[in-house]
N, C-alpha and C positions, 0 to 999 in steps of 0.2 A: 796564733799565726797559723799554727792547723786547723785548728775548730774553725777560723773562718777560710781557710782554703776547702776543706772538708764541706761546710755548709755551700762555701760555693758549686761544687763541686756537684751538692745537691741539688742544689738550683737551678745550674745549667741541667742534671740529668733530669729533673721535674721536668724543665720547658720543653727540652728534646721531648721526652714520651708523650707531653702533654699536644706537642703538634705533629710526633704519629699518630696518636689517638683522635687530634679534627683532622689529619689527610685523611686516618682509614673512614674516620666519619662522613668526610666529606663526599668520597669514593662512595660508598654505600648509596649514600643519598643520590648521588648522580647514577649508581647504577640500578636503583630501585625506582627512579625516574624516567629511566629506559626501560624497564620491564613494565611499569605503569601505561605506559605509553603502545608499547608493543601488542599487550593485552587487550588496550583499550581498539588498537587497531584489528585487531585481530576478533573482538567481538561486535564492532562493528558490521566487519565482511561481512562475519555468522549472521548477523542479525539483517543486514540486504537477502545474503542466501537463503533465509528462511522467508522474508516477506515479500523476495519475487515468487517464491515455490505457491506462499498464499495466494499471490496474486494469480497465478496461473490453476488453481484447484479453483479458487472461487470463479474466474471466468469460466471454466466446465459446467459449474455450476448453474451457472446466469446464462449461459446460453445453452443448455440444457430447458430450463425454467423458460425461457424467453422463446426459443422452437416451440415449445410445449404451449406458451400462450397465444405465440402467433397459429396455428394448428387449430385452436380452438378457435380463434377470430375467422379463419377461415370458415370453420364448419358454421361456423352463425350467418355468415357473410353467403353463403353457401343455400342456409336454409330462407334469407331473406330472398332472394335472387329467386327461387323456387317460389316463393307465394306474392312475389312481384309479378312472376311471369304468369303463373295458374290466375291470377287478379286478371293481369291484362286479358289471359283467354278467356275467362268467363265472361268479359265487361265489353271487350271491344265492339263486340255490334252496336250496343249499347252507346260507347262514347264516340262512336264513327258520326251514328245518327245526330248526336247531341251536335258533334264539329259541322255536322250537312247543317244541320238546321239554323246552325248559329250564323254559319255564312251564308246561307239563302236568308235569313232575318234582316242580317246589316245590309244587301245591296237593295 
């Protein structure tokens, strides 16, 4: 009988230890999941901060590029306007004559 009692005691002790190990493993799993969630949230915030910084840098670069392009376009427009004005000044008398002739001819 003593052997049976001893065996039952060992079985109960083994069951208790198993329960403790399982409880410990479950706590560890829950803690690990929390840590992973926290790390994920931290990394997400870090990523968004870096992305916002990159956007600001890119915006500055693009602003400089577009201002340069606008300046270049403005210069080209000035050149074209000057050419048109010169062409008008050079040819205004003949243009006026042609217009007057056309008006007279149509009367």
